[in-house]
N, C-alpha and C positions, 0 to 999 in steps of 0.2 A: 504494499500499499504506500509506504513512504517512498520507496524507490520510484514507483510509478508516478507519485506526485512531484517528485524532483525532475523526472523525465519530462513531464508535461510542463512544468514551470520553465525548464530549459528551452522547450520548443516555443514557448510564448515570448521569449526575449524580444524577438523582432516583430511581434504582432501588436498593432496599435489598437485593434478593434476588441481586445479581449480583456479590458479593464477589470470587469467584475470578476471573471474566473481568476485572473492574476492575483488580485487582491485577497480572493478567497483562499487560494493556495498559500500564499504568504503568511496569512493569519493562521491557517490550519497548521502549517509546518513550524510555526513559532511555538505552537502549544505541544506539539508531539515531540517524543524523545527520538532522536536520530541514531541509527544503529552502530555507526563507526565514524572514524576520523574523516574518511573520504566524503561521507554524506554531509557531516558538518561543514567541511570546507565548501563543497559545492553549494550548499544553501547560503552559506556567508558570502560567496561570490555573486550569487544571484540577487541577494539582497543589496549588494552594492550597486549592481547593475540597475535594479529598478529604482534605486534612490537617485541615481544620476539621470536615468531615461524613464521617467514615469509616464504612463499614457493616461493616468487619471489621478485626481487627488487622493482617492482611496489606495491607489497602489503605492503612491508616495508615502502615505501615512503608514501603511502595513509594512513597507520595507524599513522605514525609520524605526518603527516598533521592534521588528525582528532584530535589527542590528543593536538598538539600545539594550535589548533584553539578552544578547548573545552571551556576554560573559557570565550571566547568572544561570545559563543553561546548566542542569544537574549533571548531564553526561559529559560536559566539557572537561572536567577535572580528570576523568578517566582516560581521556585522549590527548591531554595536555602535552606530552612529550611527543606523541606522534604528529602534533601540529606545530611542533617547534619551527621557527623561522618563516612561519606563514604570515606573521603580523596580525593574527586574530587575537582579540582582546583575551587575557586569561592565558596566554601561551608565552614561552620564552623565545628570546632571540640570541642567536649567536653570530658574531661578525667581528672582523678586524677593523674597528672603527678608526678612521683617521682622527688627528688631534682635534679639530674644532668640535666634530660631533661627540668624541669621547669625553672631552671636557664638559660640554653641554649636559650630556647624560649624567656625568658625575656631580654637576652642580644641580640638576633638576630632580633627579631620582637617585641620590647617593647611596641609599639603603638597597637599592634593586641592582646596581652595576657591580659585577664581580669579573675577576679574571678567569677564564676558562681553562682550567687545569687539565680537563680531559682532552684538550687539543694540543697536548705536547708542550705545556708552557716551560717545563723544567729546564730546557736547554736554551732558552732565548737569551739574547744579549741583555734584555732587561734586568734579569736577575744578577748577571755579572756586574751590572751597574749599580746594584742596590746599595753597596757601601758608600758610593759616592753620592747618593740621593738623600740619605738620612742626615740627621744633625751631627756635628762634630762629636758630640758627647756619646753618640749611639754607634759611631763608626767602628771603633775598635771591638766593641761588643759584637756587632754584626759580623766582622771579619773573622772573629774566633769562635762564634756560635756554631756548635756541631749539628744542629738540627737542619732537617731537609729545608730547601728554599720555601717551600709552601708554608710549613709550619712556622718558620721564622718570620715570614711576611705577614701571616695572620696575626702573630703575636704582637708585631710592631704596629699593625693597622688599628687594632682596638681602640675605640669602639667603632671605628669606620670599617667599611669593607676594604679588601685588599686592593680593588680597583680605585676607589675614590682616594685612598691613602697615596697610591702611586702616582695618580694624575696631579694631586696637590703637591707632592714632592717634586715632580717634574717642573710644575709651574714655578716652583721656588728656585729651581737649580741654576737658573740663569736670568739675568735682566734682558737678555735678547730673546724676544718672542720667536724669532725665526729658528734659533738654534733649539729652543725647547721643542718646537713643532717638528723639526728635523729628527731630533733624538727620538721622539715618541714614534713617529712614523717608521724610522729606521728599526725600531725594536720589533715592530709588526706583530704585536701581541694580540691574542684573541680575548674577547669579552663575551660574557653572558649576561643579557639583561633578564632578571627573573620576571616571572609572569605576575600580572595584576589584572583586575577588572577595570583598569582606567587607561588613560593614554600613557605612552604612544601606542596606538593601535590603529591598524587600517579600519577596524569596525567603527571607530568613533571619530576619526579624523575627517572634518569637513568644515566648510566655510559657511557662516550664516548667510542666507540669501532672503531678500525681502520678498520676493515672488518666485515660486517654482514655476519654471517653464514646462508645460506639459508637451508630450510628443503626439502630434496629430497627423503628420505626414508619413508616408511609407518610407522605409529605409532605401536610400537610393544606391544602386549598384553601377551607376555612371561615374566615371572618374570626373573630378572637377577640372575646369579649364583654369589654369593658374592666372593667365591674364585677366580673365573675367573676375576671378576671386579678388586679385590685388586691386581691381578697379572698385571694389566694395570695401572701403577702409573700415578698419576697427575704430572704436571710439579713441580719442586721443588719450594717451597715458594720464592717469589722474594720481597725483601724489596722495599718499595715505597719511593720516595723522599718526603720530608715534605709537599710540597703543595698538592701532590696527596694523601698523607696519611690523611690530614684533610679533602679533598674532600671526600674521602671514608668514613670516620668517620661520616661526615655530611649526606652523602646519607643514611647511615644505621640508623642514628637517625631519619631521615625524614621517612624512611620506617616504623618505629616503631610509630612515632607520627601519622601518617596518617592512621594507622590501629588500633588505640587505644590500643597499646601494648608498653611493655617496656622490655628492656634487659639492665641489669646493666653494662655489659661489654661494650656495645656501649655508654652509658651514661658517662662511665669513660675511653673512648677510648684513647689509648696511640699511638700518631703518630710515636714514636720511635719503636714500636712493631706492626707494620701494615704491612701486606704482601699481595701480589697477588698470587693466585694459578689458573694457566690456566689449564682448563680440556679439554674436547672433545666437538665437534659439537656446539661451541659458549657457552658452560657452563664454568663458572669461579666462584671462591670464593674469596671474600675480607676477609682476616682474621685479626681480631682486637684483640689485648690483652690489658689487664687492665693496667692503670697507676700503677707504681710499688707500691705506697702506698695503693692501693685499691686490690692488688692481694689476691686470697684466701690463707689460711694458708698454705697448703701442695701441693695441685695439681696444675698443670698448666692449665690456662683457655684461651680459644679464643672464641670470637663470630664470626661466619661466616656469611656474608650477600651473598646469593646465586643469581647469576646473569645469565640470559640467554640473550645473545646479548645485555648486558648492562642493561637489565631491571630487578630490583629486584623482584625475584619469591619466596623468602622464607628466612628463617634464622635459625641458628643452634647455639647451645652452645656446646662446647667440653671441657671436663674436663679430662686431662690426667696425668698419673703417672703409674709407675711400668709395662710399656708396655701395658697398658690398657687405654681405653677412654670411659668415659660415654657421650652418645650422646643425646642431646635434639634437635629433628629435626621437623621443621615447614615448611609446604609449604602454601603460601598464598592462600586463597580460589579461587581467580581468576584462578590459574593455576593448581587446582586439576583436576584429570581426564586425565592428559597428561600421563607424564611418571614418576610419583612420585617415584616408586620403583627404577627405574634407577638412578634418582637424588639422592636418598638416598644411593644407592650403591656408586656412585662417591663422595658423601659426606664422606663416610668411607676411600675412597682412598685419600681424602684431608686430613683427620685426620691422616692416615698413613704417608702422606708426611710431616706433621707438627711434629708428635711425634714419628714416627717409631713404631706405635702400632701394636700389634698382636692380641689383643682381644678388644671386644667392649661390652657395656651393654646400656639397655634402663631402665630408673628409672621409679618407679610406676606412677608418676604423667602423664608422656608422654603416658603411657599404658591406663590411665583412673582412676586412684585413685584420687578422688575428682576433677575430669575433666570430665564433661559431654560431652564436645565436642569430646573427644577421644573416649568416650563410644559409641556415635552416629555414629562416623566414623568406628568403629570396629578397632581401631588403634592396639589392642592386636594381632589380627590375621594377620594384615598387616606385623608386624615383624615376627610372627612366621612362616609364609609362606615363608619368606625370609631365614629362617634358624636359628633364634634366639630361644632359649629354656630356660625354667626356671630351677633353680637349686635346688628349694624347692620341696620336695616330694609331698606334698599335692597339690601344683599348677600342678606339672607333671601328678599327677593322674587324676585331673580334666580335663586336657588338653586331655589325653587319652581317657577320657569318652566322651568328646565332639567330638573328631575325630571319634570315634566308631559310635556315632550318625549320623555324616555326611556321613560316608560310608554307613550306613544302609538307610539313608533318605538324598540324596544330597541337598534337599532344606532346611535342617535344618540350623538355625542360632542361635548362642548363645544368650540367653537372657540378657538384661542389668544387672540383678542381677548376673548372671555368669560371665559376663565380668568384673564387679567390684570385684568379688572375684579373678579372674585371675590376675587382675591388682595390687594387693597388693604386689607383689614381682618383682624383676628385672627380665629381660630377657637378655640372654648372647649369644654372638657368639665369637668363636675363630678359628684362623687358625690352632691352635695346638689342636686337638680333646682330647689330654691327659691333657691339662692344666685345673687346678681346677678354677671354676668361682671366681672372686675376688670381694668381697663385697667392694664397694667404701664407707665405713662408716668412713669418716674422722673425725666424732665426737668421734670416739673410740680413735683416736690419741690425740685429744685435752683433753679427759678425762684422758688419761694416763699421759700427761704432767701435768695436774692439780692435779693428784694424788701424782706425784713426789714432786711438789711444797708445797703441804699440809703437807706430810710427813717431809719436811725439817723443817717446823715450822717457827715462826717469821713472820714479815711483808712480804707480796707477793713481794714487790720490792727488799727486801734483798735476798729472795730465788731466784728470777729471776737473780740477779746480781751474786749470788754464782753459779748458774748453768752455766751461760755464762763463768765465770772465770774457772770453772772446765773443760768445753769443750775446752776452748782455751789452757789450759795446756796439755790436752790429745792430742790435735792435733797440738801442738807446733805452734799455730798461734800468731804472734807478731804484724801483721799489724794493723793500727788504723782501727776503724770501723766508717763508715758514719751513720747518724741516722737510714736510712732504713735497713742497714746491721745489725745494733744493734738490731732492731725489729725482724728481721728474726732469729738471733742468740737466743734471748729470747724465741722465739716460738718453736725452734727445740731443745735447749740444754737440757731442762728437759726430753724430749721425748728420746733423744739419750742416756741420762744418764740412763734411765729406761731400755734400752736394755740390758739383762743379762750379755752378753759377750763383751759389746762394749769396755771395758778397755783392753781386751785381743786380740783386732784386731791388726794386725801388724802396726807399726809406719807409713808405707807408706799408708795403708788403712785409718787410722784415718787422715793422713795429707791431703787427698783429700777433706775432708768435708768442710773447710772453703771455698774453690773454688766453691763447689756446693751451699752453702748457699749464698754466695755473688751473684752468678748468679740468685738467686730468686729475689734479690733486684736490679738486673742489667737490661741490655738492653732488649733481647729478651727472653721471658719466656720459650719459647720451648728449648733454649739451657740449661736452668736449668733442664728441664724434662729429655732430653737426656743424660745430665751429671749424674743426679741422677740415671737413669736406667742403666747406664754403670758401675757404682760402683759394685765391686764384691760381697759386703755383704750388702749394705745399702738397696737395694731393698727386699732381702729375710727377713731382720729384720723387715721392715715395713709391709711386707705381713703376717708375723707372728703375728704382733700386730692387723692387720685389721681382721684376722681370728678369733681372741680371743674377747670375749665379753669385754666391757670396765669395769673399776671398778665401783662398786655400789656408 
């Protein structure tokens, strides 16, 4: 009976005329005991689906009640370990969290975060560092203590957990936050977040919405036209007040933690650079920028948490500059099979709203380079069928060869080996068909900046100081520099000085540069990107550098 109800509910996912039956099944299965972990997880995922895509108010209310009640299901405790790492409320999570998320978990749920000793922690570098992380008074005792590392660490940690003790000790180990982050991530030690009936959990993670948008139209199997979608803009990014910005960053972190994933921009999210982008039919994007000290050297970066009726259904990273955005797009497994292509198209519209971009690319990892999940899903052809194309001649030739096979034999599918070859190069889409694909190889810019500093000779710090001084003279910049602004000037100065005709730019063109660089260290990073792209010569100079191979 229960299995039949689950099968029927699964069949109703894409039906919009079955609201009463769907709501009835959700209510009935909420009351019934489910036989095993597989059935519990299936019902949980269906609850999330109908919460995001309800066809009636009754369906939405029934899905919400099912999820709100889920952690109190009497049979859940029996299957708790079998559901580990699913993100279901009341189940444990095991993951090698990077520093920002590990510290956030230790600060938010200190009593629940533990080191995962079952994952072979005894031999990690972390424990060899233990004597250096404790207080001077404890150092000799630790070095001489014969107890096994686990027992010793647990004794030191009381009344805290071993994980929260170590994270706090690491935070005190250096005044340089970059060194602390590097040490923690180099240790690469595993954690276990103990189960609780509260967040973080996929079951409960959602954004409050004023009005739920009901699903009234059939699910479309027609691929969207990207040009047409980009002609329908998203609403402009709307800055969120501090409390809402923190809530959105928290929701994004929880979406990662509960799916054993990580996205650095969420971990270092900046509430002063967080915005809401409202789209169509209940779809919205929460755009989160980096804290200024963690921003990437040249491009502007935002992480998007994709929300459908307030339910996180995916996440995106956007790296923008020069009128171009590199897109890393992910739909959570629960929500695949819906309208991923339309959501991707609307993601490009959101990227355009943020950066004013006219061209887009997908980098190799997203396509399947060293990413078996993308190979199995055929990600390369997903983007190709939407209009993305390779710029590399060999990849284009292989694509044409595969297309010819498909025309001759419609059942043909590219082999994993072929997909791995195709995935080695970027795919591109542009609203301007005459525009040359832009290689987002920012390592080439760093290499050119490094070459200028090396050619200058002397200690690196002196070379950087001289580059900054020369840039400020050429731009007639006399304002004092805050520490973050100075860091940006150090990064850009040798690169700008390596532009062959930079000194011959007009005084007005050079005078705009300090304002652009200060924006990189300022409030909204998208303001930096738009100011950079609006400069009459800066973009062309950087494009030329990106199209040239870096120095050997």
